[in-house]
Structures are given as structure tokens and as C-alpha cells.
C-alpha positions in Angstrom: -51.8 45.1 22.7 -48.5 45.6 20.9 -47.9 45.1 17.2 -45.1 43.2 15.4 -44.2 43.7 11.7 -42.2 41.0 10.0 -40.6 41.4 6.6 -39.6 38.1 5.0 -36.8 37.6 2.5 -35.9 34.5 0.5 -37.2 31.0 0.6 -40.4 29.2 1.7 -38.7 28.1 4.9 -38.3 31.8 5.9 -42.0 32.3 5.3 -42.7 29.4 7.6 -40.2 30.7 10.2 -41.8 34.2 10.1 -45.2 32.7 10.9 -43.7 30.8 13.8 -42.0 33.9 15.1 -45.3 35.8 15.0 -47.0 33.0 16.8 -44.2 32.8 19.4 -44.8 36.5 20.2 -48.6 36.2 20.7 -48.3 35.0 24.4 -46.3 38.2 25.1 -49.2 40.3 23.8 -48.1 41.0 20.2 -50.4 40.9 17.2 -49.2 41.1 13.6 -49.5 44.4 11.6 -48.8 45.0 8.0 -47.6 48.6 8.7 -44.1 49.4 9.8 -45.2 52.8 10.9 -47.6 51.4 13.6 -45.3 48.6 14.8 -43.8 48.3 18.2 -41.4 45.5 17.0 -40.0 45.2 13.5 -38.3 41.9 12.5 -36.4 41.4 9.2 -36.2 37.7 8.5 -33.3 37.5 6.2 -31.8 35.3 3.5 -28.1 35.0 2.6 -28.4 33.0 -0.6 -28.8 35.9 -3.1 -26.2 38.3 -4.3 -25.5 41.3 -2.0 -28.0 40.0 0.6 -26.3 41.7 3.5 -26.0 45.1 1.8 -29.8 45.0 1.1 -30.5 44.4 4.7 -28.2 47.3 5.8 -30.0 49.6 3.3 -33.4 48.6 4.8 -32.1 49.1 8.4 -30.9 52.6 7.3 -34.5 53.4 6.4 -36.0 51.9 9.4 -33.8 53.8 11.9 -35.7 57.0 11.1 -38.9 55.4 12.4 -37.3 55.4 15.9 -37.2 59.2 15.8 -41.0 59.2 15.8 -41.3 56.2 18.1 -38.4 55.9 20.5 -39.9 52.7 22.0 -39.8 50.9 18.6 -37.5 47.8 18.7 -35.8 46.5 15.6 -34.5 43.0 15.2 -32.7 41.0 12.4 -33.3 37.3 12.1 -32.5 34.6 9.7 -29.3 33.6 7.7 -27.8 37.1 7.4 -28.2 37.4 11.2 -26.4 34.1 11.7 -23.6 35.0 9.3 -23.0 38.6 10.4 -24.5 38.9 13.9 -21.9 41.0 15.6 -21.2 43.0 12.5 -24.9 44.0 12.3 -24.8 45.2 15.9 -21.7 47.3 15.2 -22.7 48.8 11.9 -26.3 49.6 12.8 -26.9 50.9 16.3 -30.6 51.1 15.7 -30.8 47.3 15.8 -31.9 46.0 19.2 -31.6 42.3 18.7 -30.1 39.7 16.3 -31.3 36.1 16.3 -30.1 33.2 14.2 -32.5 30.7 12.6 -32.0 28.1 15.3 -32.9 30.4 18.2 -36.4 31.7 17.3 -37.8 30.0 20.3 -35.8 32.4 22.5 -37.3 35.5 20.7 -39.8 36.4 23.5 -37.1 36.4 26.2 -34.9 38.5 23.8 -37.7 41.0 23.2 -38.1 41.3 27.0 -34.4 42.0 27.3 -34.4 44.8 24.8 -37.6 46.2 26.3 -35.6 46.7 29.4 -33.1 48.8 27.4 -30.4 46.2 26.6 -29.3 45.0 23.1 -29.1 41.2 22.7 -27.5 38.8 20.2 -28.1 35.0 19.9 -26.6 33.2 16.9 -25.7 30.0 18.7 -26.7 26.5 17.6 -28.5 25.5 20.8 -28.6 21.9 22.0 -32.4 22.0 22.5 -34.6 21.7 19.4 -36.4 25.0 18.7 -39.5 23.1 17.5 -40.0 21.7 20.9 -40.3 25.2 22.3 -42.3 27.1 19.6 -46.1 27.2 19.9 -47.8 24.1 18.6 -50.7 25.9 17.0 -50.5 28.5 14.2 -53.7 30.4 15.1 -53.3 32.8 12.2 -53.8 30.1 9.5 -56.6 31.0 7.1 -55.2 29.9 3.7 -55.9 26.6 2.0 -52.2 25.9 1.5 -49.4 25.9 4.1 -45.7 25.2 4.5 -44.5 22.8 7.1 -40.8 22.5 7.9 -39.7 18.8 8.4 -35.9 19.1 8.1 -33.3 21.8 8.4 -29.6 22.3 7.6 -27.4 20.5 5.1 -24.4 18.2 5.2 -23.6 18.4 1.5 -21.2 21.5 1.7 -21.5 22.6 -1.9 -18.6 24.9 -2.5 -20.9 27.9 -3.3 -23.4 27.5 -0.5 -23.7 29.2 3.0 -26.5 27.0 4.3 -24.3 24.5 6.3 -22.8 27.6 8.1 -26.0 29.5 8.7 -28.5 26.7 9.2 -26.2 24.0 10.6 -26.1 20.3 10.0 -29.0 18.2 8.8 -31.7 17.8 11.5 -35.0 16.0 11.0 -38.0 16.7 13.1 -40.0 14.0 14.9 -42.6 12.5 12.6 -45.1 12.5 15.5 -44.7 16.3 15.8 -44.9 16.8 12.1 -48.1 14.8 11.8 -49.6 16.6 14.8 -48.8 20.0 13.2 -50.2 18.8 9.8 -53.5 17.7 11.5 -53.7 21.1 13.2 -53.3 22.8 9.9 -56.0 20.7 8.2 -58.4 21.4 11.1 -58.0 25.1 10.2 -58.9 24.5 6.6 -55.6 23.7 4.9 -55.9 21.2 2.1 -52.4 21.3 0.6 -49.1 21.1 2.6 -45.6 21.6 1.2 -43.0 19.9 3.3 -39.9 22.0 3.6 -36.2 21.4 4.2 -32.9 22.8 2.9 -32.4 19.2 1.8 -35.8 17.8 2.4 -35.4 14.4 0.8 -32.5 13.7 3.3 -35.3 13.5 6.0 -34.5 10.6 8.4 -35.8 10.2 11.9 -35.9 7.1 14.1 -39.2 7.1 15.9 -40.1 4.4 18.4 -37.5 2.1 16.8 -38.8 2.7 13.3 -36.8 4.7 10.8 -38.9 7.3 8.9 -37.7 8.5 5.5 -39.4 11.3 3.6 -41.5 8.8 1.6 -42.7 7.1 4.7 -43.6 10.5 6.2 -45.5 11.3 3.0 -47.5 8.1 3.2 -48.3 8.8 6.9 -49.5 12.3 6.0 -51.6 10.9 3.2 -53.7 9.1 5.8 -55.1 12.5 7.0 -58.5 12.4 5.4 -59.1 16.1 4.6 -55.5 16.7 3.4 -55.8 16.6 -0.4 -52.4 17.5 -1.6 -48.7 17.0 -0.6 -45.6 18.6 -2.1 -42.0 18.8 -0.9 -39.0 21.1 -1.6 -36.0 21.4 -1.9 -34.3 18.2 -2.8 -30.8 17.0 -3.6 -30.2 14.4 -6.4 -28.1 12.2 -4.2 -31.0 11.7 -1.8 -33.6 10.8 -4.4 -34.1 7.3 -3.2 -36.1 4.6 -4.9 -38.8 4.6 -2.2 -39.4 8.3 -2.8 -39.5 7.7 -6.6 -42.1 5.0 -6.0 -44.1 7.4 -3.9 -44.4 9.6 -6.9 -45.9 6.7 -8.7 -48.2 5.3 -6.1 -49.3 8.1 -3.7 -52.3 9.9 -5.2 -51.9 12.9 -2.8 -48.3 13.5 -3.8 -48.5 16.1 -6.6 -46.7 15.5 -10.0 -44.2 18.4 -9.5 -40.6 18.2 -8.4 -38.0 20.8 -7.8 -34.6 19.0 -8.2 -31.7 21.4 -8.5 -28.7 20.3 -10.6 -26.8 23.6 -10.8 -24.7 22.6 -13.8 -24.6 20.1 -16.6 -20.8 19.9 -16.6 -19.0 17.2 -14.7 -16.0 19.4 -14.4 -18.0 22.2 -12.8 -20.1 19.8 -10.6 -16.8 18.4 -9.2 -15.6 21.9 -8.4 -19.0 22.6 -6.8 -18.6 19.5 -4.6 -22.0 18.2 -5.7 -20.9 14.6 -5.5 -22.9 13.5 -8.6 -22.4 13.7 -12.3 -24.6 15.0 -15.0 -25.4 11.5 -16.2 -26.3 10.5 -12.6 -28.9 13.3 -12.7 -30.2 12.1 -16.0 -30.6 8.6 -14.7 -32.6 9.8 -11.7 -34.9 11.8 -14.0 -35.4 8.8 -16.2 -36.5 6.8 -13.2 -38.8 9.5 -12.0 -40.5 9.9 -15.4 -40.9 6.1 -15.7 -42.6 6.2 -12.4 -44.7 9.4 -13.1 -44.7 10.2 -16.9 -46.6 13.5 -16.4 -44.1 14.8 -13.8 -43.3 18.5 -14.2 -39.7 19.3 -13.3 -38.2 22.5 -11.9 -34.5 23.1 -11.4 -31.8 25.5 -10.2 -28.8 26.7 -12.3 -25.7 28.7 -11.6 -23.8 30.1 -14.5 -20.3 31.5 -14.4 -19.0 29.4 -11.5 -15.2 29.9 -11.1 -13.4 27.8 -13.7 -16.5 27.3 -15.9 -15.4 27.2 -19.6 -17.4 27.7 -22.8 -17.6 23.9 -23.1 -18.8 23.5 -19.5 -21.6 26.0 -20.2 -22.6 24.1 -23.4 -22.8 20.9 -21.3 -25.3 22.7 -19.1 -27.4 23.7 -22.2 -27.2 20.1 -23.4 -28.6 18.8 -20.1 -31.4 21.4 -20.1 -32.4 20.3 -23.6 -32.3 16.6 -22.6 -34.4 17.1 -19.5 -36.9 19.9 -20.4 -38.0 22.0 -17.4 -41.4 23.4 -16.8 -40.1 25.9 -14.3 -36.6 27.0 -13.3 -34.5 29.4 -11.3 -31.1 30.6 -12.7 -28.5 33.0 -11.4 -25.0 34.3 -12.1 -22.5 33.0 -9.6 -21.7 35.4 -6.8 -19.3 34.5 -4.0 -20.4 34.0 -0.4 -17.9 34.8 2.3 -16.7 31.7 4.2 -17.6 29.2 1.4 -14.8 27.2 -0.3 -15.4 28.9 -3.6 -15.2 32.4 -2.2 -11.5 32.7 -2.7 -11.4 31.3 -6.3 -10.8 33.5 -9.3 -14.1 34.5 -10.8 -14.8 34.8 -14.6 -15.8 38.1 -16.0 -19.2 39.6 -15.3 -19.7 40.2 -19.0 -19.3 36.5 -19.7 -21.6 35.6 -16.8 -24.3 38.0 -18.1 -24.1 36.6 -21.6 -24.3 33.0 -20.5 -27.2 33.7 -18.1 -29.2 35.4 -20.9 -28.7 32.5 -23.2 -29.6 29.9 -20.5 -32.7 31.8 -19.5 -33.8 32.1 -23.1 -33.7 28.4 -23.4 -35.4 27.7 -20.1 -38.2 30.2 -21.0 -38.7 28.5 -24.3 -39.2 25.2 -22.6 -41.6 26.7 -20.0 -43.7 28.3 -22.8 -43.7 25.1 -24.8 -44.8 23.0 -21.9 -47.5 25.5 -20.8 -48.9 25.5 -24.4 -49.1 21.7 -24.2 -51.6 22.2 -21.3 -54.1 23.9 -23.6 -57.1 21.6 -24.0 -56.2 19.5 -21.0 -58.2 19.1 -17.8 -56.4 19.9 -14.5 -57.5 20.0 -10.9 -57.1 23.5 -9.5 -56.9 24.4 -5.9 -58.3 28.0 -5.7 -56.6 30.3 -3.2 -57.4 34.0 -3.8 -59.2 36.5 -6.0 -57.5 37.5 -9.3 -56.9 41.0 -10.6 -60.2 41.0 -12.6 -63.7 41.2 -11.1 -65.1 37.7 -10.5 -61.7 36.0 -11.2 -60.1 33.4 -8.9 -56.5 32.2 -9.0 -55.3 28.8 -8.0 -52.6 26.2 -8.6 -52.9 23.1 -10.7 -51.4 19.8 -9.5 -48.4 20.8 -11.7 -48.0 24.1 -9.7 -49.1 26.2 -12.7 -51.0 29.4 -11.7 -54.5 29.1 -13.2 -57.0 31.9 -13.7 -60.8 31.2 -13.9 -63.8 33.5 -13.9 -66.7 32.4 -11.7 -68.6 34.0 -8.8 -69.3 30.7 -7.1 -65.6 29.7 -6.6 -64.4 29.8 -3.0 -60.9 29.7 -1.6 -60.1 26.1 -0.8 -62.2 24.6 -3.5 -60.6 22.1 -5.9 -62.3 22.1 -9.3 -61.7 20.4 -12.6 -60.6 23.1 -15.1 -60.1 22.8 -18.8 -57.2 25.0 -19.9 -58.1 27.5 -22.7 -55.0 29.7 -23.1 -51.4 30.0 -22.0 -50.2 33.3 -20.8 -46.7 34.6 -19.8 -46.4 32.9 -16.4 -49.9 31.4 -16.0 -52.8 29.5 -17.6 -56.4 30.4 -17.9 -59.4 28.1 -18.2 -63.0 27.3 -17.5 -64.6 25.0 -14.9 -65.9 21.9 -16.5 
């Protein structure tokens, strides 16, 4: 029996892809290991969104190459978005790499591993005509958690000026609803009670099945019919695809959790236009108004980029104004960093000092909002899905319907249980409570 070690960088979709790659290797006699040192195959599943992503991968490869000195049969592969963006360059810069595979070619991984086992290096960063999901194993035998990710859509057609996704993941492609429902049922049969639907632009999901067009909301309603599936979430969405039927699903579907990650990136129309976002700040505000009328307790999360080329002090203040208007329970914020090949990459950047100052001010405001909203949870009852033991003896950690991490002490709590919990205290990034 051979062993495969996978290190995952970046988003939830990469976590999902890593699981599928491990499952794809099982018929070839591979089992997962958590130790690089005992692995026969090491795969780095990479992300190209964050700053200096490629440099971090090269640094990791530089460390891994020394493992080949102790194990000459060890094979090293690079997968994911950095692989897609810099495939040939990786092979040139790091001779220790045996294979490079892009995100749309994971179904070819077993044959690629067979090739490198025979002493040849191999590269596949094509966008194949066949759908990889039709060739990957149907069953994830390794599932033992009460929560799971399920990719329903990949790629993006929005072409935001800062983003590499259209170039590394390709155009928007939606999976067959029949295959998604089949996979969801399989996950539930293995004990999963909460599924998060994934896509680079998940609310753009659209698939014509047997003459019937499926939108994301229709898919959610179909999944809600699975009796032992208790919770449904989805991420990540684009404001322009937040349709009325999806807003209505937040109001009417009991299994759809009251949490939404809806990135806006900037509160300035000037910057949004430069970003090619194709919506205004007020468009975004109107969408949020509709969502909160449909689901008043909805907790919002967002993404923000500060220091985009051409962003003025007034543009930045517009972003702060929007944040104050909306009020976010969670958020992700970053300084702009250029990505080679994107439209914004050749634009003149503003100073790093200004970027750093703006990011600190923005994060202070977002943190204040998070703390304030968490404190409002004190005294409330929430339903917590428990997932794993906490750091203290007898403690279990789970997620509320609002995606807050919640700590509870109790020796009778099991992973997969959903219990009503009264919140007692708010901590830095979590809540604590007692079971009612």
C-alpha cells in the first residue's frame, strides 16, 4: 500500500478538490498519510489568490526536494491554480517536481502518477472537453465529519480586473443537478448533516436538466428534500447573480442557514468601475435591503480590497461608509497585490504605506462590528452543530446557524449532534454557551 500526502492552500474548493484527488488515487493503491516523511506521493494543491502565492510554493518545494535524498522513489506534484498559471515554469525552476496538474484535470491524476512512476515527468494544464466530475470517483469513502463541501459550479465569467480565477479555473460551468443530488445523498448516508455548496461564483449556477432549468435556489430546494440533511449553505456569491428566487429561498427554506458571504470589494463606484465589478455601491445596498427584509436575522460576510490602483482617500472613505451602512458579522480584507495576466497588473500602484494604513483602519472598523454583533448574541438561543472536541477537557466545538464557532462543556455531546445552546459569553472569535 502506497501513501499520499496532500497539502491544501486557499479556499474551500481546494479542500474539496484535495479530497477528490485522494479518492481518485485509492484505486491505484494509495491511502492518505498526514506525514510528508512517510509519503510515496506528495501533492501541493495551490491557490493563486493571495499575495506571493507562487513564491510560497517554490519555498515549500525547496524544502520538499531534500526528502528525495532519503527516498529516491518519492514523487512530488503541484496541483491547483498556481499549477495552472505557472505550469511550465514550475517544471523548469524546480527539477524535483515530477508532475503538474491544473484544476480541471484532476481526473487524469492516476494516469499521470503512473507516467512519473515510469520515470517521466508530466504536465497537464489543459482545459479538457470532458467534465472531470464525470470521471472522478462517485463516493468519498473517507468522509467521517458531520459537515462537507460539495462543488456545484466552477469558473467565472465576470473578469474582475484584479482576479486570476477566469484564467486558472476557466469559464463558468455548472454540474448536473442529478450528479450533485446523488453526491449529497451519498454524503448524508455517511453521516453528513450540513453541506456547503461551493463555486467561484456559486449563485451563477445554471444547468438545464431534462428540459428544466435549475438555478441555485431550485437546487437548494431539491437538496432540502433529503430527509437527514439538516443544513445547507453556499459560497462564494457575486452581487449581480443574487436573484429574487434566491433571496426568497433565504426567507422560505428552513434548511438554508441565515448566513451569506457576499463580496463587494469596495464601496466606491469609481473603484468598482475600475475593478470591472459591473455594479455600484448602491446596487449592493439595495440587494442587502432585500435580503434583510426576507431574512431579518441574516448575518453577512464580505470581502474588501484596499489600495486598488487609482483608489483615492475619498474612495476609501466611501468603502468605510458602506461598511458602516451594512454592518458585517464576518469579513476578509486585503491590501491589493497585482496578479500577472490580469487587467490591473500593469496599472500604477499606490504606495504600500498608504495601503497598510488604510487596511489597518478598515480592519479596525470591521473588527468592531464583529465584536458588537457577537455580543448581541449573549442571552440568545442558537442551534449548534457540534463537530469536534475543544481545547479543554470535556469541551465540544460547533457552529451555530450563523456560522459562529460555539464552545460548550458537556460529556454527552457527540460529533454530529445539533443542540439548542444559550450563549453566555462572547470571546475574540467565538462564543461560549450552555445546552438548554
